[in-house]
N, C-alpha and C positions, 0 to 999 in steps of 0.2 A: 343542335347541329345547324350550321349556317347553310344558306342556299348554295354557296360555292362548294362546301364539303359534300352536300348531297349530290350535286351534279357530278362531282369528281368520282364518286363511287356508284353512281346510278347504273352505268353500263354493266358493272360486275353484279349488282343486285338484280338487274333485269335478266342476265344470263342464269343466275341462280333460280330465279322465279320460273323461267322456261324449263329448266332441268327438273325442278320439283313438280311442275305441272305435267310434264311427260311421264314422270314416275307415278303420278296419280292416275295415269291412264288417259290423259287428254290427247287428242290428235295434235299433230304439229301446228296446224293453223290455229286451233283453239288454244294451244299453249301460249302462242304469241299474244292472243287476245287476253288471256288470263294474266300474263305478265304485265300487260298494259294496265289492266284493272288494278293489279297489286301496286304497281308504281304510282298510280294515281292516289290510291289510299295512303301510301307511305308519304307522298308529297304533303298531304294534309297533316301528317304527324311529324314531319322532319324537324320542326322547330322545338318539339317536345323531347326529341331524342338527343342524347349527348354522346353516345358511343356508337361507332360504326360496327363493332362486333355485335352489339345488341340489335342493331338494325338488320344485320344479316340473319340473325335468328328470327326476327320478326318477319322477314321476307318468306322464309320457309313456312312458318305457321300461317301467315296470311294467305300464301299461295294455296296451301292445302285447304283452308277454309273457303276460298273462292272456288276452288275445284268442286268441293262438296256442294256449295250453293248452286253452282251451274248445273251440276248433276241433278240436284233436286228439282230445279225449275224446268229442265228439259225432259225429265223422265215422266212418262205417262203410264197409265195402267192399261193401255191398249194391248200390250203384249200379253196380258193375262189371258186373253182369248186363246192363245196357243196352248195354255195349260188346261183349258176346259175340254171335256170329252166331246167327241164329234156327235152330232145329232142329225136326225133325218131332216133335211132342209125342206122337205115337202109338207111337213105337218106344222100348221100354224101354232098349235098348242106347244109342240116341242120348241119351236123358235121363241115363243114368248117365255117359256120356262127357262130356257137357256139364257135369254137376255136378262131375266130377273136374277138368275143365279150369278151371272157375270157382274151385274151391278152390285149385288149383295156382297160378292167377294171383294170387289174394288173398295166398297165402303168399309169392310172389315180390315182390309190392308191399310187403308188410310187411317183407321182408328188405332192402329198399333202405335206404341211409343216410337218416337222419331228414329232412334238408332236401330231399333228392331226392324222397323219398316225398311230402312235403307239396307241393312244386312240381308234381309229376306229377298228384297228386289235384286240386289247385286248377285246373290247366289242363285236364285231360282230363275230369274229372267235373263240376266246377263251371263250366267254360267261362269262366274269368276271363282277362282280358287280361294280357299279360306285365308291363305297367307297373303294373297293379293288384296283381299278385302281388309285384312288387318293393317297392311301397309298404307292403304288409301285412307283409312279412318284413323290411323295412328293409335291403334289399340292392340292388345295381345291376341294371338290366334285363338287361345282358349276362351277369351271373352267373346270373340266372333262366334265360336261354336256354341257357347252358352246362349248368346242372344238369338242365334238362328234356331236353336232347339226350343227356346221359350216362345218365339214367334210362331213356329210351326205348331207347337202344342196348343197355343191360344187359338189359332185359326181352326185347328182340328176340333177342339172342344166347342167352339162356337158353331161349327158345321154340324156336329153331333146334336147339340141342343136345337138347332134349327130344324133338323130332320126328324126330331122326336115330336115336334108339334103336330 
């Protein structure tokens, strides 16, 4: 695809990228940034592409991947604290134990396989519906349920082993 052809269809591709980013759950301002990133990536590939139809497909896929990458880089496990039980703030022992448990849980979540970790975080911390997670990740809803169950079971088994020591 020549530079002129790319410029000719760029506005349409950018609009598609914004739409896909919004469907992935990005805020409108973030969707514009994501579209810009996608267009930059596609610019580097435009000489290798020969078909505008394939370029439109690539826009959707690349946008979804950029959304997932942004989500991964901005997500922290600071919200895990909201899942932890409340403790007596006055006891130094309780605060230390709570901090250790929180760090251990963050480490265990980080050790999960990438997709399982993402699904668990989206469901437990962001309170997203299974269908929404499936749409964002581009997988079936049954796969989301399976990944979520496996991640929860793995964490529960690790917690049980930790508490038996």
